C-alpha positions in Angstrom: -27.9 54.6 5.4 -29.6 57.7 6.9 -29.4 58.5 10.6 -33.0 57.5 11.3 -32.4 54.0 10.0 -29.9 53.3 12.8 -30.9 52.0 16.3 -32.0 54.7 18.7 -33.1 55.0 22.3 -33.9 57.4 25.1 -31.7 57.9 28.2 -33.2 56.5 31.3 -30.4 56.8 33.9 -26.9 58.4 34.1 -24.1 57.4 36.4 -20.9 59.3 35.6 -19.7 58.1 32.2 -22.3 55.3 32.2 -25.8 55.8 30.8 -28.7 53.4 30.6 -31.5 52.9 28.2 -34.6 51.1 29.5 -36.2 48.2 27.7 -35.1 46.1 24.7 -33.3 48.0 21.9 -31.8 47.0 18.5 -28.3 48.3 19.4 -25.4 45.9 18.9 -22.7 45.1 21.5 -19.6 47.4 21.0 -21.6 49.6 18.7 -20.4 53.3 18.6 -23.3 55.7 19.4 -23.9 59.4 19.7 -25.4 60.6 22.9 -27.6 63.7 23.5 -28.0 66.9 21.5 -24.2 67.4 21.5 -23.6 64.0 20.0 -21.1 62.8 22.6 -19.3 59.7 21.5 -20.1 56.4 23.3 -19.9 52.7 23.1 -22.4 50.0 23.9 -20.9 47.7 26.6 -23.9 45.7 27.8 -27.2 44.5 26.4 -30.1 42.7 28.1 -33.8 42.5 27.3 -34.4 45.1 30.1 -31.6 47.5 29.7 -28.8 48.8 27.3 -25.6 50.1 29.0 -23.4 52.6 27.2 -20.0 54.1 28.3 -19.5 57.7 27.1 -16.0 58.9 26.1 -16.7 62.5 27.1 -17.8 64.4 30.1 -21.5 63.6 30.7 -22.5 66.7 32.8 -25.6 68.3 31.3 -27.1 65.1 30.0 -30.5 64.2 31.4 -33.1 61.4 31.2 -35.0 61.7 28.0 -32.1 62.7 25.8 -31.7 60.7 22.5 -29.1 58.1 21.8 -28.4 57.4 18.1 -26.5 54.3 16.8 -24.0 54.3 14.0 -24.3 50.7 12.9 -20.6 50.0 13.5 -18.0 49.5 16.2 -15.6 52.2 17.6 -13.0 52.3 14.8 -9.6 53.9 14.2 -9.1 55.7 10.9 -6.0 54.4 9.2 -4.4 56.4 6.4 -1.4 58.7 5.7 -1.2 61.5 8.4 -1.0 59.3 11.5 2.8 59.7 11.9 3.9 63.1 13.4 0.4 63.6 14.9 -1.0 63.9 18.4 -4.4 62.3 19.2 -6.6 61.8 22.2 -7.8 58.4 23.4 -10.4 58.0 20.6 -8.1 59.4 17.8 -9.3 63.0 17.7 -6.4 65.2 16.4 -5.4 67.5 19.3 -3.5 70.0 17.2 -6.4 70.7 14.9 -8.8 70.8 17.9 -6.6 73.3 19.6 -6.6 75.5 16.5 -10.4 75.3 16.2 -11.7 75.3 19.7 -8.8 76.5 22.0 -7.0 74.7 24.7 -9.9 72.6 25.9 -11.8 70.1 23.8 -15.5 71.2 23.6 -18.0 68.5 24.4 -19.3 66.8 21.3 -16.6 68.4 19.2 -16.5 66.5 15.9 -13.5 66.5 13.6 -12.1 63.9 11.2 -9.1 62.1 12.7 -7.0 62.8 9.6 -6.8 65.6 7.1 -9.1 64.7 4.2 -8.1 67.7 2.0 -4.3 67.4 2.0 -3.0 65.8 -1.2 -0.3 63.2 -0.9 2.3 62.3 -3.6 1.2 58.8 -4.5 3.1 56.1 -6.4 0.8 53.4 -7.6 1.9 49.8 -7.3 -1.0 48.0 -9.1 -2.6 48.2 -12.5 -6.0 47.2 -13.9 -6.2 43.4 -14.4 -4.2 42.4 -11.3 -5.5 40.1 -8.7 -5.3 41.7 -5.2 -6.1 40.3 -1.8 -6.1 41.5 1.8 -2.8 43.3 2.6 -1.7 43.8 -1.0 0.3 47.1 -1.3 -1.5 49.1 -3.9 0.4 52.4 -3.5 3.3 54.1 -1.6 3.1 57.6 -0.1 6.1 59.4 1.6 4.2 60.2 4.8 7.3 61.8 6.5 11.0 61.9 5.6 11.4 58.8 7.7 8.3 56.7 6.9 7.0 55.5 3.5 3.3 54.8 4.0 2.2 51.6 2.1 -1.4 51.8 1.2 -2.9 48.3 1.5 -6.1 46.5 0.5 -8.2 45.9 3.6 -7.8 42.4 5.1 -11.4 41.3 4.2 -11.3 42.3 0.5 -9.9 40.4 -2.5 -10.6 40.4 -6.2 -9.6 41.7 -9.6 -8.6 45.3 -10.2 -10.9 46.8 -12.8 -9.6 50.4 -12.5 -6.5 52.1 -11.1 -5.5 55.7 -11.1 -2.1 56.8 -12.4 0.6 57.9 -10.0 0.0 61.5 -8.9 -1.3 63.5 -5.9 -4.5 62.3 -4.1 -6.3 62.9 -0.9 -7.0 60.0 1.5 -10.6 60.0 0.3 -9.9 59.7 -3.4 -10.6 56.4 -5.1 -7.3 54.8 -6.1 -8.6 51.4 -7.4 -11.8 49.6 -8.0 -11.9 45.8 -7.2 -14.4 43.3 -8.6 -15.3 41.0 -5.7 -16.2 37.4 -5.9 -19.9 38.2 -5.9 -19.5 40.4 -9.0 -19.9 43.7 -7.2 -17.3 46.5 -7.5 -15.6 48.0 -4.5 -13.8 51.4 -4.6 -10.7 51.6 -2.4 -9.2 54.8 -1.1 -6.1 55.3 1.1 -8.3 55.1 4.2 -9.2 52.0 6.2 -11.5 51.9 9.3 -10.7 49.2 11.8 -12.4 48.3 15.1 -9.9 49.1 17.9 -10.7 46.1 20.0 -10.2 43.6 17.2 -6.6 42.5 16.4 -5.7 42.8 12.7 -5.2 39.5 11.0 -1.8 38.0 10.1 -0.6 34.9 8.2 1.5 33.6 11.1 3.0 34.6 14.4 6.6 33.3 15.1 9.3 33.5 17.7 11.5 36.6 17.4 15.2 35.8 17.3 16.5 39.4 17.2 16.5 42.0 20.0 15.1 45.4 20.1 18.4 47.2 20.5 17.9 50.2 22.9 21.5 51.5 23.5 20.8 51.0 27.3 23.4 48.6 28.7 21.3 47.1 31.5 18.5 46.4 28.9 20.5 45.2 25.9 22.9 43.0 27.9 21.2 41.9 31.1 17.5 41.8 30.2 17.1 42.2 26.4 13.7 42.6 24.8 13.0 40.7 21.6 11.4 42.5 18.7 7.7 41.6 19.0 8.2 41.0 22.7 6.6 42.5 25.8 8.1 44.3 28.8 6.8 45.9 31.9 8.6 48.8 33.8 7.1 48.9 37.3 8.2 51.5 39.8 7.1 54.0 42.3 6.9 57.8 41.9 10.2 59.3 40.7 12.0 56.1 39.8 12.3 56.9 36.1 9.6 55.0 34.3 8.8 57.7 31.8 12.5 58.6 31.3 13.3 55.0 30.6 10.6 54.9 28.0 11.8 58.2 26.5 15.3 56.7 26.1 14.0 53.6 24.4 11.8 55.7 22.1 14.7 57.8 21.0 17.5 55.3 20.8 15.9 51.9 20.0 16.1 50.5 16.5 12.3 50.4 16.1 11.1 51.9 12.8 8.0 53.6 14.4 7.2 54.7 17.9 3.6 54.9 19.3 3.7 56.7 22.7 0.4 56.4 24.7 0.2 58.8 27.6 -2.6 56.9 29.4 -3.9 58.8 32.5 -0.6 60.5 33.3 -0.4 63.9 34.9 -1.0 66.9 32.6 2.4 68.6 33.3 4.2 65.3 32.6 2.3 64.8 29.3 3.1 68.4 28.3 6.8 67.7 28.9 6.5 64.6 26.6 4.8 66.6 23.9 7.4 69.4 24.1 10.4 67.1 24.3 9.3 64.8 21.5 8.8 67.8 19.2 12.4 68.9 19.7 14.2 65.6 19.8 16.5 64.8 16.9 16.3 61.2 15.5 19.8 59.8 15.7 19.1 57.5 12.8 18.2 60.1 10.3 19.2 63.5 11.7 15.5 64.6 11.3 13.0 65.2 14.1 12.1 62.1 16.1 8.4 63.0 15.5 8.9 62.0 11.8 8.5 58.4 13.0 6.4 58.9 16.1 2.7 59.2 17.0 1.6 60.4 20.4 -1.7 59.6 22.0 -2.4 61.9 24.9 -5.1 61.1 27.4 -4.3 62.9 30.7 -5.7 62.1 34.2 -8.3 64.8 34.0 -9.8 63.5 30.7 -12.8 61.2 30.8 -12.0 57.7 32.1 -13.8 55.8 29.3 -11.5 57.4 26.7 -8.5 56.5 28.8 -9.7 52.9 28.8 -10.0 53.1 25.0 -6.6 54.8 24.4 -4.4 51.7 24.6 -6.6 49.9 22.1 -6.4 52.9 19.7 -2.6 52.8 20.1 -2.2 49.1 19.5 -4.5 49.3 16.4 -2.3 52.1 14.9 0.8 49.9 15.7 -0.7 46.8 14.0 -1.5 48.9 10.9 2.1 49.9 10.4 3.3 46.4 11.3 1.2 45.2 8.4 3.3 47.4 6.1 6.5 45.5 7.3 7.7 47.9 10.0 9.0 47.2 13.4 6.8 49.2 15.8 7.5 49.9 19.5 4.6 51.0 21.8 5.2 52.9 25.0 2.2 52.7 27.3 2.5 55.1 30.2 0.9 53.8 32.3 -1.2 50.6 32.4 -1.9 51.3 36.1 -3.9 54.4 35.2 -5.7 52.4 32.5 -6.6 49.7 35.1 -7.8 52.5 37.4 -10.2 53.6 34.6 -11.4 50.0 34.3 -12.0 50.0 38.1 -14.0 53.2 38.0 -16.2 52.0 35.1 -16.6 48.6 36.8 -17.7 50.4 40.0 -20.3 52.5 38.1 -21.6 49.3 36.5 -22.0 47.8 40.1 -20.0 44.8 39.2 -18.6 42.5 41.9 -15.1 43.9 42.7 -12.1 41.6 43.0 -8.7 42.3 44.7 -8.3 46.0 45.7 -11.5 46.9 43.9 -10.3 46.0 40.4 -12.7 44.1 38.3 -12.4 40.3 38.1 -11.6 40.6 34.4 -8.5 42.8 34.9 -6.1 39.9 34.1 -7.9 39.0 30.9 -8.0 42.6 29.7 -4.2 42.9 30.3 -3.6 39.7 28.5 -5.7 40.9 25.5 -3.5 44.0 25.3 -0.1 42.3 25.6 -1.0 39.4 23.4 -1.4 41.8 20.4 2.4 42.2 20.4 4.5 39.8 18.4 6.7 39.2 15.3 4.4 38.4 12.4 4.3 37.2 8.8 1.8 39.7 7.4 -0.9 39.0 4.8 1.2 40.6 2.1 4.3 38.5 2.8 6.3 41.1 4.7 7.5 40.6 8.2 6.8 43.2 10.9 6.6 43.4 14.7 4.8 45.2 17.5 6.8 45.4 20.8 5.0 46.6 23.9 6.7 48.4 26.8 4.2 49.1 29.5 4.9 51.3 32.5 3.2 50.2 35.8 2.8 52.6 38.7 2.1 50.6 41.8 1.0 52.7 44.7 3.8 53.1 47.2 6.1 51.0 44.9 4.4 47.8 46.1 5.0 45.2 43.4 2.5 42.8 45.1 -0.5 44.8 44.0 -2.8 43.3 41.3 -1.8 45.3 38.2 1.9 44.5 38.7 1.3 40.9 39.6 -1.1 40.3 36.7 1.2 42.1 34.2 4.1 39.8 35.2 2.0 36.8 33.9 1.9 38.2 30.4 5.2 39.9 29.7 8.6 38.4 28.7 10.7 41.1 30.3 10.3 42.6 33.8 12.4 45.7 34.4 11.7 46.4 38.1 12.7 50.0 39.1 14.2 50.5 42.5 13.4 53.5 44.7 16.7 53.3 46.6 18.7 53.2 43.3 16.8 56.2 42.0 17.4 58.2 45.2 21.1 57.3 45.0 21.0 58.8 41.4 21.8 55.5 39.8 19.9 55.5 36.5 18.5 53.5 34.8 17.2 52.5 38.3 16.5 48.9 37.2 17.1 46.4 40.0 19.1 43.6 38.5 18.0 41.2 41.3 14.2 41.7 40.8 14.2 41.9 37.0 14.1 39.0 34.5 14.0 38.2 30.8 12.4 35.2 29.2 13.9 35.8 25.7 17.5 34.9 26.5 17.4 31.4 24.8 15.7 32.8 21.7 18.2 35.7 21.4 21.5 33.9 22.2 22.1 32.8 18.6 21.7 36.4 17.4 24.1 37.8 19.9 26.6 35.0 19.1 26.4 35.7 15.4 26.2 39.5 15.4 28.3 40.5 18.4 30.4 37.7 19.9 30.0 33.9 20.8 31.0 34.9 24.3 28.4 37.6 24.8 25.9 35.5 26.8 28.6 33.8 28.7 30.0 37.1 30.0 26.4 38.2 30.8 26.0 35.1 32.9 29.2 35.7 34.8 28.3 39.3 35.5 24.9 38.4 36.8 26.5 35.6 39.0 28.9 38.2 40.5 26.0 40.6 41.2 24.0 37.8 42.9 27.0 36.9 45.0 27.5 40.5 46.0 23.9 40.6 47.3 24.6 37.6 49.5 27.9 39.1 50.8 26.2 42.4 51.6 23.9 40.7 54.0 27.1 39.7 56.0 28.6 43.1 55.6 25.5 44.7 57.1 25.8 42.5 60.1 29.5 42.5 60.9 31.3 44.8 58.4 33.5 44.1 55.4 36.8 43.9 57.3 36.2 40.3 58.3 35.7 39.1 54.7 38.5 37.2 53.0 40.3 39.0 50.2 38.7 36.9 47.4 35.2 38.1 48.7 36.5 41.7 49.1 37.5 41.4 45.4 33.9 40.4 44.5 32.6 43.5 46.2 35.1 45.7 44.5 34.5 44.3 41.0 30.7 44.5 41.4 31.2 48.1 42.3 32.9 48.5 39.0 30.1 46.7 37.3 27.4 48.9 38.9 29.1 52.2 38.4 31.0 51.6 35.2 28.5 49.3 33.3 24.9 49.3 34.8 24.8 53.0 35.6 24.4 55.2 32.4 24.5 58.9 31.9 21.7 60.2 29.6 23.4 63.5 29.2 26.9 62.3 28.1 27.5 62.1 24.4 29.3 58.8 24.6 27.2 57.2 27.3 23.6 58.1 26.4 23.4 55.4 23.8 26.0 52.5 23.6 26.6 50.1 20.7 26.4 46.4 21.4 30.1 46.1 20.4 31.1 48.6 23.1 28.8 46.9 25.6 30.6 43.6 25.0 34.0 45.1 25.1 33.2 46.7 28.5 32.1 43.4 29.9 35.2 41.7 28.5 37.5 44.3 30.1 35.8 44.2 33.5 35.9 40.4 33.6 39.6 40.4 32.5 40.4 42.8 35.4 38.5 40.4 37.7 40.4 37.4 36.4 43.8 39.1 36.7 43.0 40.4 40.2 41.7 37.0 41.3 45.1 35.5 40.2 46.9 38.1 42.3 44.7 37.4 45.3 45.3 33.6 44.9 49.1 34.4 45.1 48.6 36.1 48.5 48.4 39.7 47.4 46.1 41.6 49.8 43.1 43.5 48.4 44.4 46.7 50.0 47.4 46.7 47.7 45.3 46.1 44.6 43.0 49.1 45.4 46.0 51.4 45.9 46.9 51.1 42.2 43.7 52.9 41.1 43.0 50.4 38.3 39.4 49.9 39.4 38.5 53.6 39.1 40.4 53.6 35.7 38.1 50.9 34.4 34.9 52.6 35.7 35.8 55.6 33.5 35.7 53.5 30.3 32.1 54.4 29.6 33.1 58.0 29.2 36.6 57.7 27.8 36.0 55.4 24.8 33.7 56.5 22.0 31.2 54.1 20.5 33.1 54.1 17.1 36.5 53.3 18.6 36.4 49.8 20.0 40.1 49.4 19.3 40.8 51.6 22.3 39.9 48.7 24.6 43.2 47.1 23.8 44.9 50.0 25.6 42.9 49.2 28.7 43.8 45.5 28.5 47.5 46.6 28.4 46.8 48.8 31.4 45.5 45.8 33.3 48.5 43.7 32.3 50.8 46.6 33.4 48.9 46.7 36.7 49.5 43.0 37.2 53.3 43.3 36.5 53.6 46.4 38.8 51.9 44.6 41.7 54.1 41.6 41.2 57.3 43.7 41.1 56.2 45.9 44.0 55.6 42.9 46.2 58.4 40.6 45.0 
């Protein structure tokens, strides 16, 4: 269809990223449009008989009433094809590396470039032949996209029919016809490697089901205390400097997700620069290649247009769903949803909508739920299983968890990893407060932990959380009258929880044996700490004062386990168990 056959209109009013067209038009809701002589990208967000409202994803300075708006006939879509992995996009999937090479450090207004390289030839192995029946999701070809990811070219979800033509295996661009399909109405459809999908529409699946396996991160407080299921959702709220971004970095590097989508949504430019530089250098511990070989970055910094920031998380989740449809487990890092909510608030204010709490729009909760509900463990159309896990950072002003974004996010996530300013300032990282955090996936994941790690894993986890909660109650007494008045059994609880906090919950991201810890070592650490507690409690019951137990140095010895035992040598824990037995015997003999 030629450009003049699409809907068009004339700008009547401009309010920041919002423009208005007076009178009734033939635009469609959510239609992508080009605005002004520079063809700025926009989207129709409201239609009435009297007015059409459009949000523009670029800076609108220079636009004026009377400028033309041209429709495209379709929604704002993501381009899905080989070339997504190991790439960096802005909020509307424009490739930043290529833009930098063409236009310099700053994106020129109206700059138009295809999202993916249409000239590069990919080594393609065909999986279908003429005469086969294909349907939505059928894998028609495989392309080695990076050393870590095999791209499975699929039939679009809304197409099915008989293959009348298929190219042989070879090298093709993402625009070359791979197969032709005769549809039910008798017409033929040529399919390439490329799909276009509206970013605000979830991709279809056969079935959503409960996930019974965790996303293993190598971070003890996450894997043991508050595990995230594959296909689950988690929020990381915290004030400035508490470690939201670093926690997401650790998960991105060490988790057992197949693919990472990192969305820098409204973050500071220097922080996003650090992300781009670090991810380009990080080595993937799974393959030894660069981590970028299974990572896509979406960078939309705080000085970029707010409308594109609002679209960025939908772009990211659409890319994630596409790889999920291939049978991959995808983890999304959204940093941060608070900046995304602020973009919603600004756009809502420009639209003169009635504000709700703290000026956020009344539909904040529904928009958050729409985003988080696109996570899940799925049976795909092609029979494979894949998942999208969402880990969203929340940046409440002043660290106040009672503000609307944090409170509404808590309604839709299964894990809440609350970061604590006092822990961060005490250099205790990850600074996740074990009293404010929770996990809703424990009952679903318990069978997996019992079968793959130990039947006692969740029992030990429960005991450790109970000790930490008891410590919290005792510390209220200690703050009032000091610890000397406590009986020895309660002094023991304070000492063993110190071991738990320093030796188990605190983790050193720069130590080779502590930066990422296997589940086996995590279990053995819990087992050893609880064995020390049981032995010490037996001694206390026999009348041994806590002062004598602390003099032996056994508690400091157990704290050092995290550094002294490598991940691949769990048999060394037996030596520490013998040390605890020797400690028991020595105290008994010393005080006989």
